ROFIDO-341454 format. One line per field, with one value per residue: residue number from 1; residue in one letter; x, y, z of N, C-alpha, C in turn. Coordinates in Angstrom, 3 decimals. Layout:
% ROFIDO-341454
volo <- (NUM ...)
baba <- (A ...)
n_x <- (X ...)
n_y <- (Y ...)
n_z <- (Z ...)
ca_x <- (X ...)
ca_y <- (Y ...)
ca_z <- (Z ...)
c_x <- (X ...)
c_y <- (Y ...)
c_z <- (Z ...)
END
This chain:
% ROFIDO-341454
volo <- (1 2 3 4 5 6 7 8 9 10 11 12 13 14 15 16 17 18 19 20 21 22 23 24 25 26 27 28 29 30 31 32 33 34 35 36 37 38 39 40 41 42 43 44 45 46 47 48 49 50 51 52 53 54 55 56 57 58 59 60 61 62 63 64 65 66 67 68 69 70 71 72 73 74 75 76 77 78 79 80 81 82 83 84 85 86 87 88 89 90 91 92 93 94 95 96 97 98 99 100 101 102 103 104 105 106 107 108 109 110 111 112 113 114 115 116 117 118 119 120 121 122 123 124 125 126 127 128 129 130 131 132 133 134 135 136 137 138 139 140 141 142 143 144 145 146 147 148 149 150 151 152 153 154 155 156 157 158 159 160 161 162 163 164 165 166 167 168 169 170 171 172 173 174 175 176 177 178 179 180 181 182 183 184 185 186 187 188 189 190 191 192 193 194 195 196 197 198 199 200 201 202 203 204 205 206 207 208 209 210 211 212 213 214 215 216 217 218 219 220 221 222 223 224 225 226 227 228 229 230 231)
baba <- (M K N Y L H K L I A E G E H V Q Q D F K Y A I N D S R K I A R S L A A F A N T K G G R L L V G V K D N G R I A G V S S D E E F Y M V D A A A T R Y C R P P V H F E S H E H V I D G K T V V E I I V P K S E R K P H K A P T K D G K Y K V Y V R V E D Q N L L A N Q I L L K V W L R Q R K N K G T F F Q L K E P E Q L L L T R L S N E D P F I T H T K F A R I A G I S R K K A E K I L V N L I V M G I I D I K L T E N G A F Y F L K E T P D K N E E K E T A T T S P V F K T I R)
n_x <- (3.905 3.918 0.670 1.243 3.100 2.122 0.146 1.348 1.848 -0.162 -1.426 0.228 2.451 2.965 3.324 4.970 6.171 7.372 8.186 10.904 11.940 14.662 17.800 20.096 21.717 23.151 23.451 20.820 18.836 19.902 18.607 15.793 15.973 17.448 15.042 13.027 13.840 13.704 11.250 8.579 9.425 9.985 9.343 10.592 10.622 12.399 12.973 9.697 7.586 6.438 3.623 3.354 3.332 5.466 9.057 11.234 14.717 18.351 19.320 21.391 22.859 21.450 21.381 23.637 23.865 21.979 22.920 25.307 24.219 22.723 25.188 27.022 26.424 24.515 24.053 23.875 25.047 22.335 20.302 18.899 16.770 16.445 15.033 14.270 11.836 10.013 8.759 6.595 9.580 10.671 12.537 12.062 13.269 12.920 13.372 13.495 13.301 13.775 12.331 14.035 16.129 18.108 17.995 18.185 19.384 21.090 21.490 22.953 22.114 21.341 23.251 25.455 24.713 25.141 21.854 18.962 16.197 12.730 10.048 6.743 3.898 4.068 6.257 9.258 11.047 12.356 13.675 12.434 14.127 13.496 11.652 13.730 14.567 13.111 13.284 15.208 15.143 13.328 14.871 17.103 14.924 13.982 12.239 9.816 9.064 7.516 5.382 2.501 1.949 0.807 1.570 1.063 -1.135 -2.741 -1.855 -2.606 -5.116 -6.118 -5.282 -7.218 -10.308 -9.819 -7.422 -7.166 -4.332 -0.961 2.215 5.451 6.697 4.284 3.286 4.796 4.944 1.726 1.499 4.138 6.124 9.917 11.242 12.557 12.016 9.347 10.127 11.207 8.557 6.793 8.537 8.201 5.772 5.047 6.370 5.211 3.214 0.645 0.227 1.199 2.689 2.989 4.730 5.330 5.986 5.312 6.688 6.594 3.430 1.840 -0.080 -3.070 -3.710 -5.853 -5.894 -4.402 -1.049 -1.528 0.100 1.844 1.685 -0.314 -1.176 -3.443 -4.630 -6.222 -7.253 -6.265 -2.863 -0.470 1.772 3.436 5.450 5.970 6.579)
n_y <- (31.084 29.774 29.778 27.123 25.625 24.797 23.346 21.321 20.340 19.251 17.277 15.110 12.401 10.451 7.928 9.753 11.421 12.504 13.760 15.081 16.056 17.295 16.653 14.095 12.116 11.636 8.505 7.788 9.645 8.450 6.587 6.967 8.401 6.829 4.866 6.725 7.524 4.521 3.868 5.885 8.044 11.319 13.051 15.493 16.824 18.865 20.361 20.004 18.698 15.344 15.583 17.539 20.316 22.799 23.187 24.438 24.330 25.435 26.128 26.213 23.642 21.326 21.280 20.675 17.981 16.397 16.388 14.729 12.498 11.672 11.348 10.192 8.063 6.864 4.580 3.533 7.490 9.183 11.600 14.664 18.030 20.605 23.187 26.038 27.208 30.317 30.459 32.442 33.114 30.582 28.281 25.187 23.301 21.559 18.602 16.981 13.793 12.702 9.809 7.460 6.114 4.226 2.919 -0.284 1.508 1.572 2.013 1.828 -0.173 -0.501 -1.417 -1.287 -2.433 -2.177 -2.481 -2.869 -0.075 0.733 2.078 2.244 2.687 5.047 4.544 3.274 0.382 -2.643 -4.325 -7.473 -10.339 -11.159 -8.806 -7.177 -9.217 -8.490 -6.336 -5.968 -7.400 -5.855 -4.185 -4.841 -5.165 -7.024 -9.887 -12.010 -15.205 -17.441 -20.420 -21.046 -23.301 -26.540 -25.094 -22.599 -22.354 -22.987 -21.306 -19.093 -19.515 -19.519 -17.421 -16.079 -17.164 -18.372 -17.085 -14.082 -13.328 -13.837 -15.635 -15.967 -18.262 -20.029 -20.305 -21.858 -24.243 -25.043 -25.976 -27.886 -27.058 -26.158 -23.459 -22.064 -22.292 -21.372 -19.383 -18.167 -18.626 -16.226 -13.897 -14.145 -13.726 -11.079 -9.869 -9.711 -8.362 -9.606 -10.823 -8.194 -7.500 -7.207 -5.310 -5.884 -4.920 -7.437 -9.312 -10.183 -10.479 -11.628 -11.434 -10.892 -8.723 -6.279 -4.440 -4.271 -2.880 -0.089 0.849 -1.549 -4.850 -7.281 -10.871 -13.408 -15.679 -18.861 -21.430 -23.406 -24.187 -22.327 -20.868 -18.019 -14.357 -11.630 -8.604)
n_z <- (-5.216 -2.930 -2.479 -4.400 -3.603 -0.747 -1.830 -3.151 -0.690 1.057 -0.254 0.612 1.543 -0.859 -3.990 -5.972 -3.949 -1.007 2.301 4.349 6.929 8.098 6.500 8.077 7.283 4.222 3.246 3.959 2.846 0.106 -0.285 -1.117 -3.022 -5.287 -5.534 -6.202 -8.868 -9.509 -10.041 -10.717 -10.605 -9.089 -6.012 -3.435 -0.387 1.460 4.483 5.446 7.464 8.951 9.126 7.846 8.319 7.634 8.540 8.088 6.648 6.162 3.142 1.981 2.940 3.295 0.891 -0.526 1.176 -0.068 -2.815 -2.559 -1.188 -3.516 -5.973 -4.889 -2.840 -4.649 -7.205 -10.223 -10.491 -9.493 -11.190 -10.576 -9.933 -8.001 -6.001 -4.601 -2.083 0.067 2.127 4.599 5.994 6.219 4.604 1.627 0.773 -2.805 -4.214 -7.509 -8.679 -12.279 -13.998 -13.958 -17.512 -16.886 -14.799 -13.090 -9.486 -7.147 -3.745 -0.986 2.031 5.386 6.604 5.160 3.024 -0.298 -2.346 -4.588 -4.576 -4.532 -5.107 -3.054 -2.877 0.314 0.851 0.564 -0.262 -1.399 -3.968 -5.127 -6.993 -8.623 -10.257 -10.747 -12.888 -15.567 -15.706 -16.570 -18.665 -20.357 -21.001 -22.435 -24.570 -25.987 -28.902 -26.836 -26.600 -25.672 -24.737 -23.579 -21.441 -19.079 -16.414 -16.855 -17.528 -14.861 -13.327 -14.317 -14.110 -11.221 -10.515 -12.256 -10.254 -7.738 -6.523 -6.007 -5.840 -5.735 -4.610 -5.071 -4.247 -3.321 -5.650 -7.380 -5.388 -5.798 -8.333 -8.542 -9.466 -10.031 -8.038 -9.337 -12.540 -11.791 -11.238 -13.460 -15.352 -14.123 -14.798 -17.653 -17.900 -16.539 -18.193 -20.603 -19.976 -19.106 -16.004 -12.741 -10.651 -7.203 -4.901 -1.003 2.376 3.530 1.904 -1.948 -4.186 -6.795 -9.167 -11.843 -14.552 -15.273 -18.057 -20.689 -21.515 -24.151 -25.792 -26.246 -27.615 -26.876 -25.336 -24.543 -22.888 -21.459 -21.915 -23.998 -25.020 -26.575 -29.060 -29.067 -29.767 -28.098 -29.355)
ca_x <- (4.692 2.802 0.073 2.193 4.182 0.716 -1.004 1.923 1.659 -1.470 -1.058 0.511 3.435 2.556 4.352 6.043 6.520 7.882 8.761 12.102 12.092 15.981 18.829 21.300 22.213 23.058 22.837 19.499 18.157 19.951 17.070 14.494 16.244 17.312 13.202 11.960 14.335 13.288 10.059 7.995 10.382 9.023 9.645 11.400 10.298 12.723 11.606 8.457 7.034 5.430 2.285 2.408 4.432 6.423 10.030 12.139 15.953 19.370 18.970 22.730 23.987 21.062 21.467 25.280 23.701 20.977 23.823 26.247 23.149 22.667 25.553 28.139 25.617 23.635 24.548 24.696 24.548 20.718 20.210 17.965 17.076 16.316 14.828 13.982 10.458 10.254 7.454 6.717 10.741 11.242 13.021 11.747 13.928 12.364 13.964 12.359 13.981 12.722 11.916 15.165 16.641 19.164 17.575 18.127 19.504 21.259 21.733 22.887 21.247 21.920 24.434 26.132 25.253 24.122 20.395 17.972 14.828 11.958 8.978 5.222 2.993 4.727 7.653 10.610 11.279 13.635 13.308 13.621 14.977 12.139 11.608 14.943 14.881 11.793 13.675 16.767 14.810 12.773 15.940 16.891 14.041 14.019 11.004 9.719 9.064 7.008 4.741 1.390 1.753 -0.041 1.881 1.160 -2.454 -2.922 -1.364 -3.590 -6.896 -5.991 -5.750 -8.957 -10.937 -9.741 -6.242 -6.047 -2.588 -0.040 3.519 6.139 6.119 3.089 2.812 5.359 4.260 1.421 2.306 4.450 7.630 10.619 11.667 13.870 11.228 8.515 10.338 11.048 7.263 6.790 9.072 7.643 4.324 5.257 7.170 4.355 1.592 0.050 0.068 1.746 3.900 2.968 5.550 4.692 7.114 5.425 6.892 5.907 2.442 1.566 -1.967 -3.823 -3.843 -7.200 -5.973 -3.096 -1.307 -1.890 1.124 3.062 0.398 -0.632 -1.971 -4.194 -4.909 -6.164 -7.560 -5.417 -1.522 -0.184 3.576 3.352 6.290 5.387 7.981)
ca_y <- (30.236 29.501 28.190 25.811 25.122 24.520 22.580 20.167 19.461 18.616 15.778 14.041 11.554 9.383 7.099 10.125 12.633 12.352 14.886 15.738 17.188 17.476 15.490 14.097 11.121 11.240 7.435 7.051 9.772 7.451 5.661 7.497 9.374 5.866 4.448 7.668 6.817 3.708 3.447 6.924 10.171 12.125 14.798 15.453 18.290 18.702 21.111 19.489 17.696 14.191 16.120 18.451 21.711 23.222 23.666 25.494 24.248 25.329 25.027 25.221 22.532 20.009 21.197 19.295 16.458 15.367 16.241 13.600 11.325 11.029 11.697 9.985 7.092 5.823 3.794 4.755 8.161 10.107 13.239 15.886 18.725 21.491 23.758 26.613 27.708 30.752 30.539 32.849 33.152 29.458 27.632 24.248 22.586 21.007 18.072 16.323 12.935 11.784 8.388 7.193 5.113 3.767 1.818 0.134 1.793 1.650 2.788 1.462 -0.723 -0.001 -1.981 -0.736 -3.318 -1.829 -2.735 -1.563 0.647 0.888 3.687 1.783 4.013 6.131 4.004 2.783 -1.537 -3.442 -5.088 -8.863 -10.709 -11.115 -7.580 -7.279 -10.008 -8.013 -4.772 -6.535 -8.211 -4.706 -3.092 -5.712 -4.828 -8.202 -10.567 -13.285 -16.591 -18.397 -21.654 -21.546 -24.740 -26.394 -24.686 -21.179 -22.536 -23.000 -20.071 -17.835 -20.098 -19.118 -15.771 -15.281 -17.518 -18.844 -16.483 -13.297 -12.559 -15.309 -15.696 -17.124 -19.424 -20.730 -20.656 -23.119 -25.322 -26.285 -26.320 -28.970 -26.860 -25.580 -22.249 -21.767 -22.423 -20.924 -17.469 -18.102 -18.235 -14.719 -12.835 -13.984 -13.316 -10.166 -8.825 -9.568 -7.902 -10.591 -10.313 -7.166 -7.583 -5.891 -5.599 -4.921 -5.183 -9.058 -9.781 -9.502 -10.768 -11.838 -10.767 -10.224 -7.286 -5.929 -3.920 -4.201 -1.724 -0.070 1.032 -2.985 -5.733 -8.698 -11.871 -13.702 -17.360 -19.330 -23.229 -23.899 -24.317 -20.989 -19.846 -16.421 -13.779 -10.630 -7.628)
ca_z <- (-4.498 -1.339 -3.073 -5.117 -2.347 0.053 -2.907 -2.826 1.039 0.996 -0.976 1.628 0.824 -2.180 -4.972 -6.215 -2.758 0.144 3.223 4.804 8.351 8.135 5.516 8.991 6.542 3.619 2.847 3.726 1.661 -1.332 -0.988 -1.383 -4.679 -6.295 -5.123 -7.108 -9.885 -10.647 -9.948 -11.306 -10.862 -7.256 -5.353 -2.006 -0.032 2.683 5.182 5.676 8.896 8.252 9.582 6.511 8.890 7.422 9.408 7.122 6.565 5.720 1.781 1.066 3.862 2.517 -1.096 0.058 1.331 -1.478 -3.895 -1.760 -1.651 -5.657 -7.130 -4.131 -2.727 -5.934 -7.781 -10.734 -9.849 -9.821 -11.593 -9.593 -9.457 -6.563 -6.181 -3.445 -1.740 1.053 2.968 5.453 6.156 6.002 3.196 1.614 -0.849 -3.867 -5.071 -8.399 -9.512 -12.965 -13.322 -15.292 -18.001 -16.488 -13.708 -11.405 -9.200 -5.833 -3.106 0.373 3.493 7.112 6.940 3.718 1.551 -2.280 -3.076 -5.574 -3.641 -5.751 -4.391 -3.059 -1.681 0.481 1.031 -0.634 -0.560 -1.890 -4.917 -5.434 -8.400 -9.851 -10.524 -11.260 -13.820 -15.487 -15.891 -17.300 -20.376 -20.520 -21.422 -23.588 -26.021 -27.228 -28.449 -26.033 -27.100 -24.765 -24.446 -22.762 -21.059 -17.709 -15.346 -16.924 -17.521 -13.912 -12.481 -14.635 -13.857 -10.234 -10.439 -12.779 -10.025 -6.819 -5.161 -7.103 -5.441 -5.008 -4.058 -6.078 -3.419 -3.587 -7.257 -7.504 -5.233 -6.544 -10.122 -8.799 -9.974 -9.241 -7.262 -10.660 -13.217 -11.453 -11.844 -15.582 -15.883 -13.674 -15.407 -18.639 -18.293 -16.742 -19.317 -21.856 -19.915 -18.362 -14.797 -12.544 -9.447 -5.686 -3.475 -0.463 3.777 3.871 0.419 -3.839 -4.330 -8.601 -10.066 -13.159 -15.254 -15.709 -18.746 -20.915 -22.332 -25.079 -26.842 -26.580 -28.131 -25.877 -25.925 -23.440 -22.795 -20.442 -22.456 -24.784 -24.946 -27.794 -28.748 -28.867 -29.441 -28.403 -29.282)
c_x <- (4.059 2.084 0.547 2.293 2.913 -0.115 0.507 1.706 0.985 -2.267 -0.940 1.699 2.517 3.823 5.060 6.038 6.601 8.379 10.126 12.066 13.486 16.545 20.044 21.818 21.996 22.512 21.406 18.261 18.922 18.754 16.532 14.636 16.518 15.348 13.075 12.492 13.828 12.301 8.938 8.265 9.257 9.116 10.153 11.473 11.457 12.574 10.768 8.619 6.572 4.082 1.997 3.288 5.229 7.869 11.063 13.383 16.769 19.886 20.672 23.708 22.703 20.840 23.298 24.926 22.674 22.046 25.126 25.237 23.220 24.311 26.663 27.524 24.304 24.073 24.320 24.052 22.547 21.232 19.319 18.314 16.355 16.680 13.591 12.849 11.138 8.906 7.092 7.894 11.238 11.601 12.615 12.428 13.018 13.716 13.421 13.586 13.392 12.801 13.244 15.326 17.631 19.294 18.028 19.340 19.873 21.692 22.178 22.207 21.986 22.999 25.823 26.342 23.996 23.601 19.808 16.756 13.789 10.425 7.702 4.323 3.731 5.704 8.309 11.188 11.554 12.684 13.216 13.442 13.778 12.078 12.433 15.421 13.780 12.470 14.712 16.333 14.008 13.848 16.438 16.383 14.161 12.802 10.666 9.064 8.717 5.202 3.438 1.084 1.078 0.555 1.114 -0.732 -3.189 -3.006 -2.978 -5.261 -7.183 -6.431 -6.903 -10.174 -10.860 -8.633 -5.971 -5.061 -2.048 1.078 4.269 6.269 5.659 2.840 3.962 5.401 2.594 1.327 2.940 6.061 8.267 10.633 12.154 12.503 9.808 8.683 10.299 9.869 6.871 7.195 8.777 6.437 4.291 5.496 5.677 2.921 0.878 -0.431 1.640 2.192 3.871 4.090 5.351 5.802 6.596 6.030 6.202 4.514 2.316 0.127 -1.800 -3.811 -4.753 -7.025 -4.584 -2.499 -0.938 -0.937 2.064 1.462 0.912 -1.441 -2.496 -4.686 -5.606 -7.103 -6.977 -3.616 -0.605 1.312 2.877 4.887 5.776 7.008 7.355)
c_y <- (29.301 28.702 27.028 25.253 23.951 22.766 21.033 18.902 18.993 17.288 14.674 13.207 10.680 8.547 8.277 11.681 12.151 13.268 14.838 16.492 18.343 16.749 15.790 13.293 10.989 10.335 6.359 7.831 9.181 6.753 5.866 8.310 7.860 4.995 5.437 6.980 5.212 3.034 4.909 8.146 10.025 13.105 14.577 16.832 18.321 20.319 21.175 18.412 16.742 14.851 16.978 19.924 21.750 23.954 24.900 24.447 24.899 25.207 24.997 24.071 21.459 20.286 19.860 17.611 15.765 15.284 14.781 12.638 10.830 11.320 10.458 8.239 5.890 5.682 3.097 6.219 8.681 10.594 13.601 17.247 19.469 22.689 25.080 27.655 28.657 31.030 31.588 33.162 31.867 28.626 25.724 24.364 21.586 20.148 16.938 15.702 12.945 10.558 7.942 5.278 4.527 2.773 0.393 0.689 1.860 1.932 1.502 1.283 0.255 -0.105 -2.118 -1.517 -2.766 -2.431 -1.904 -2.064 0.906 1.747 2.562 2.304 5.505 5.344 3.442 1.279 -1.429 -4.252 -6.324 -9.035 -10.535 -9.930 -7.430 -7.999 -9.534 -7.116 -5.254 -7.144 -7.092 -4.164 -3.627 -5.078 -5.979 -8.745 -11.939 -14.045 -17.059 -19.594 -21.758 -23.207 -25.216 -25.401 -23.303 -20.748 -22.121 -22.083 -19.288 -18.208 -19.593 -18.008 -15.235 -15.693 -17.667 -17.746 -15.579 -12.232 -14.103 -15.379 -16.530 -18.167 -20.453 -21.013 -21.954 -24.516 -26.208 -25.900 -27.516 -28.925 -26.555 -24.523 -21.717 -20.682 -21.344 -19.525 -17.355 -17.532 -16.483 -13.887 -12.949 -13.489 -11.355 -8.975 -8.763 -9.028 -7.984 -10.480 -9.554 -8.078 -6.385 -6.372 -4.981 -5.509 -6.760 -9.382 -9.303 -10.950 -10.559 -11.305 -10.183 -9.120 -7.178 -5.729 -3.571 -2.909 -1.037 0.272 -0.955 -3.646 -7.286 -9.597 -12.330 -15.089 -18.398 -21.305 -23.485 -23.679 -23.147 -21.232 -18.710 -15.741 -12.298 -9.726 -6.099)
c_z <- (-3.996 -1.987 -3.493 -4.133 -1.268 -0.937 -3.257 -1.277 1.414 0.464 -0.225 1.094 0.048 -2.389 -5.062 -5.153 -1.188 1.173 4.031 6.520 7.638 7.316 6.980 8.264 5.366 2.170 3.046 2.529 0.159 -1.426 -1.690 -2.888 -5.229 -5.774 -6.058 -8.445 -10.598 -10.417 -11.038 -11.342 -9.083 -7.515 -3.725 -1.512 1.455 2.995 6.500 6.602 8.295 8.346 8.078 7.347 8.545 8.411 8.834 7.219 5.739 4.408 1.316 1.751 3.245 1.016 -1.357 0.090 0.651 -2.864 -3.374 -1.993 -3.032 -6.196 -5.753 -3.243 -3.373 -6.544 -9.222 -10.314 -10.457 -10.349 -10.953 -10.326 -8.027 -7.189 -4.967 -3.250 -0.080 1.210 4.217 6.854 7.016 5.187 2.999 1.114 -1.799 -4.582 -5.854 -9.148 -10.022 -12.969 -14.298 -15.951 -17.902 -15.236 -14.396 -11.089 -7.714 -4.796 -1.420 1.860 4.331 7.276 6.137 2.833 0.005 -2.605 -3.664 -4.888 -4.722 -4.875 -4.104 -2.378 -1.510 1.251 0.439 0.636 -1.562 -3.076 -5.268 -6.858 -9.307 -10.814 -11.818 -12.739 -15.335 -16.226 -16.953 -19.032 -20.844 -21.594 -22.427 -24.950 -26.741 -26.924 -27.115 -26.649 -25.940 -24.978 -23.662 -22.428 -19.721 -16.563 -15.372 -16.874 -15.798 -12.501 -13.090 -14.631 -12.833 -9.986 -10.641 -11.789 -8.385 -5.941 -6.248 -6.748 -5.096 -5.182 -5.039 -5.376 -3.664 -4.271 -7.980 -6.754 -5.278 -7.704 -9.729 -9.239 -9.162 -8.625 -9.192 -11.593 -12.852 -11.387 -12.579 -16.070 -15.785 -13.672 -16.845 -18.486 -17.490 -17.796 -20.288 -21.245 -19.113 -17.240 -13.727 -11.464 -8.068 -5.150 -2.004 1.346 3.559 2.740 -0.699 -3.948 -6.348 -8.542 -12.003 -13.042 -15.704 -17.520 -19.688 -22.010 -23.687 -26.058 -26.762 -26.544 -27.788 -26.261 -24.511 -23.370 -22.395 -20.827 -23.582 -24.871 -26.756 -27.499 -28.900 -28.903 -29.693 -28.212 -28.512)
END
């Protein structure tokens, strides 16, 4: 058990793991739980400092705070499992959050507004409207009827040759279309697996996917308009 915990700590904080020295605010922890559930799932190690040093906690108190975060401050509630590890007389609480089929889960911001968070590297960032609409389309699991017109071709050519990352605003500007239309195109292309989204503290960027997902039927074209129905 000691080797197991040390191995986890050695990984550091990343997209599926976060360290917490202690929990004194269930609402703040709710953001981490929701972000894990909305992304790939993850693990929270409570009683571990940011530098990986084991500080230890009171397991009963920490469990209560996490349970409050998951059930009271996550909407809908987030499922989790907890395990205790005692190393050199110090208790570390391991909280495991699976990837959720009920996303998006919301959690309160610092000012109390409920927003959707996702896990990006070792941070919890707010999801944008385009990602939320992608999730909605994926959840409906309906086919996408899509016509590759001039704006789409312009975007794919630009991403292939000149600008590997582009913002929603920049795409709308260079294509000479409204932000609403640009948003619809970006959602379509993400759902079809042609492009992907990268969220950062400075905003969202869109880029070409190098390899399509194996379990989905995908087609890409950049030279002539085509009609496609993807299921």
